[in-house]
N, C-alpha and C positions, 0 to 999 in steps of 0.2 A: 504494500501500501504506500503510496506516495502522499506526504502530507505537504499542501501545497499555502503558500503565504497566506495570512488572513483566516484560515479555517479554525473553528474552536473545537475542543474537545473535552469530555467531561466523564470524570473517574464513575465506574458504574455501582461503585462501593458507596451507599447512601449516607454511611456514617463519614465519609473523606468528604465528599463536595467537592473535591477540587475539580478547576477547571483551566484550561491552559488554552493560549491562541497562539497559533503559528506565525513566528515572527520571519522565518527563513525555510525555504521549501527544501524538503529532504530529498534524498534518492530512494529508489524503489526500495520496500522491505517487504518480509512475508507475513508481518503481523501489525495490529492495532499499537498505538504506543500504551506503555504501562505508568500508573500513578506510582507514587512514592509508597504507598500502601500495598501495592503489588497488584491491584486489580487494574483490568484491562479498562481503557479510555476509549470511547467512541463519540463521534460526531452525533450530534441531537438531531433528531426526527425533525424533519421540515414536510409539512403538508404539500401533497401535489398540487400544482395550479393547472386546471385543464383549461383549455381555450378553443374555440369553434374553430376550424379554417375555413378559409373563405373558399367557397366552390369553385372560383377561378384561378385558385392559388397554381403556380406553373406544377408544382407536384403531383396535384391531383390530375391537372389536366393531361399531364404526359402518361399516368397510371392508367386513364380512361382510356386513351390512344393505344397501350399496349400493355393489357392485364396480365401477360405471363410473368 
């Protein structure tokens, strides 16, 4: 997992409540960062924002022409 500048990670241990903000991007890693208490840190959940596509959008028009 690559951590990008500006991302926030929170400790999964409720007693810790630690939260960090990345100030310098990292190289590729195989796991999430760890808190000083040893628990895994994860990015907070962000609700998905759905939007309608314009029926004239270039992607939809090209898909309708060639549906394969």
